N, C-alpha and C positions, 0 to 999 in steps of 0.2 A: 026390506020386506023382499020378497023374491019376484023380478020379473023375467018375463020370457018375450023373445022375440024372431022374427019368422025370419031371418037372413035371406030365404028367397024373394022377398020383395026388396025393393033397391031404399024405398024407403025405412023400413024398420031395418032393415041391415045399418043404415049407417048410425040410424038410434044408440041399437045395440053393439052398436064396436065405439061407439061414443061413452055408453053407462058403463061396458065392461072397462075401455079403459079407465073408468073414476074408482070401479072397484077396486079394480088390482092397484092401482094408488095408492086407495084406503085400501090396504091390506087384506081385501077379501077375494072370496073365492070366484070362478066364472067357470061355465061348463060351453065347451066349444067341438064343433066337430073338427076330424083330422082324418087324412088318407086311410088309415085304418079302422078306429072304433072314435066314440066323443070320450073328449077328456076333460079333468078338472084341472082346472088351472090355478097358477098363484106367483107373484113376485117370486123371484128365486131368491133376489135379495133381502129379504123380509122373512127371520125367523117365524115372528109371529103368524105372517102367514104361510108357511110350509107346514107350519106346527098345525092349522086351522086344515088345512088340506088333507095331512094325514089323519088328523081325526074325522074329518066328514069319510074316509072310507073306513075306517075302523083298522088301520094301520099303523105298526109302531113305527118308530127312526129306525130300527135294523134294514127298514126296506125304502132308503130314500127314494124321490123321484127322478127320472128324468129331467133331462131339461131342453125344451125347443127353443131353434133361436133363426132370427128371420134370414139372415144371407151365412154366406161359405165365408165371409171376410171374419166375422164373430169366432171360427174356431181359436184363431189363436190368441185371443182375450180372455180366455175359458179355459183353455185348454194349454199345457206345457208340455215340452219333447214328444212333437206328434211325429210319429215317423213316418219317414217318406212312404211307406206301404196304405197306411190311414189314409192320408188325406191324396192319394190315387185314392182310395173309396170312397170318400165323400164327395171329391170329385166327380166321380161317375155313378155315382147314386142318389145323392141329394139335389133336389129337395125330392124325398123318397121313401121307402121300408126298410132304411138302414139306421139302427142305434149303434154308436161307437163308445166306449168306455176305455177316458182316455186320463192319463196326470190330469188335475186341476191345477189352474194357478196360485199358489201359496198364496198369494198376497189379496184375492179376494176375499172380502167381507161375509159372508153366507153361510148359510147354513143348512143345509138340506136334509142331515140326519148322518147316518153312522156309516161315510161313501169311503171310507180310512183314506182320504187322500184323493179320491178318483170322482171325476164326475161323467155321467153317460149324456150324449150331444147326439142331437136329432134336428133334421130342417123337414116339415110337413109336407108335404105334396097338395094342399088344398086351400084355396083361396080364402074363406074366411081366416081361419088358423093363419095366415103370412101376414092379412092385416090385423088383425089384432097384434102380433107379434110384430110389427112393421113400427103401430103407434106406441106398445109397451115395452119393447126389449123382452131378452131372456125370462121365458117362462118355467117354470117347476108344473110339469104334466103330467099324472098317470089315467088309466083310466077310468071311465066316469064310473064307477060302481062302489059296492060295496063291495069291501074283501071277501071274497069268495062265492060272490054272485057273478054272473054272465056280467060281459061288456055292454053298456047301454051303444044301439046303433043309432039312434033318434034321444035330441034332447028331451022328451018325452019319457023317455025308459029314462035317463041319467035321473030326472026330476023325482019318480017314479021311488028311488032309491036315495038320492042324498037330501030331495027336500027343501025345506029352507037352511042346510047349513050351504048354500049355495047363494051369494049375489043376483048372478045374470046367467040366463041360459038363452045360448044362444042355436036356435034351431035351424039347420040347414037342409038337413029332407036326410034320409038313411046315409048312413057310411058303415062301410064300404059302397063306393057308387055300386047300381043294379048292375048284375052278373058279375062284381068282383069276391073273390072269397076273400072271408072276414080273419083276414090272418095276421096278427102281432105284427112286429117290423123284428126283421133280425137284428141281432144282438152281436156285437164281435169286439174282445175285448181287444184292447191295440195299447196294453199298459205293459207285456213284455214283446218279446220279440221268439215265434214265429205271431200274429196276429191270428186271433184263435176265433169260432165262433161259439159263445155259448146259450143261447137262445135260436132257435131256427125257426125262422119266420119269412116273412113276406120275399125277400130276396133270398132267391137256391143258392147254395155254395159254389154248383158251378158255374152261375154267372157272379160271383164275389172270384172263382178262379182264373175266369177272363180278364181280371183288372190285375189282382194278387196271386199267383198259382201257388203259394207258400200257406197261404191261409188253412187252417187246420178247420176241419168240421167238428162237433159236437163229442167231446170221447174222443178224439181221435189222437192220435200221437206221431211226433213229427216221421218214424219211419215208416210206417203208412202211409201218409200225404207222398212222401216219395214217391216211392211202389204206384203208388195212383198217377202223379203225376210221367212216370219212365215209361208207363205201359200205352199211356197216352200219345206218348214219342215214336215207339214203334210200331209198323205195319201192320194193317188191321189183321192180315195172316197169320202171326205170329201168337200160337196158340200158350207155348209156354211162360210169356208173361203178360196175355188176358186174364188165367187164372188169381193167378196172386191178386190182379189190381181188383179182382170181382170180389176176391175175400176182403181187401181192403177198405174199401166202397162202405161193408156193411158195419150198422152203427155200433161201436164198441161201447154195449151192456154193461159192462164192468168197470165203466167209469162215470166219477159225477160230473151232475150238470148245473145248470145253472139258470 
């Protein structure tokens, strides 16, 4: 039976988190708020639960869900060969709207779908999500909507799409917070160097480059990124270097994006 809890009320929040913890332990799905949109969550280490999550969304194993983690020190338990540049991005932007694709620890007993040995990790900047993650550990989480439909901005919107495929709905009010843009997380592929943005979202490329100057934008080639970096180091009045930099910052529409 599906149950909804108003997590803006302290008593219901405590009851909702307890019920959600039990549901996750029983390999069922829950809906929770995050800092971007509402997510549907399942135990990342339960193949049955992940299968139910994908079925609830109408999604195949070819689109595996990312994994939300409660704290930075969980990074090394789930990923291996983490580049120093990726670690700097995590330290700068977690909790927050950054997802890192990394090589998964080969010893982990999990099945998220056709990941090709990778895992996408993020720490959400949301109190309800973090409280649940502290209780449950890593959760496979995808946006709480049927594939092809609009992402849910409240638990009620999620329930209208997902219905009884979800055991517990944690309502925390509109997400993102009022006045914020409804942007997904920015996804950075950190499985090869240089790091590369494969989906632009809440964290801009300029902000990423303040931490890791070599990170590539969507569809960008290393040579173009080098031109941008060199141009920023030139005096503002140097017109000859400013022109190619502007060209390099235009999206490369001929390259594929993820």
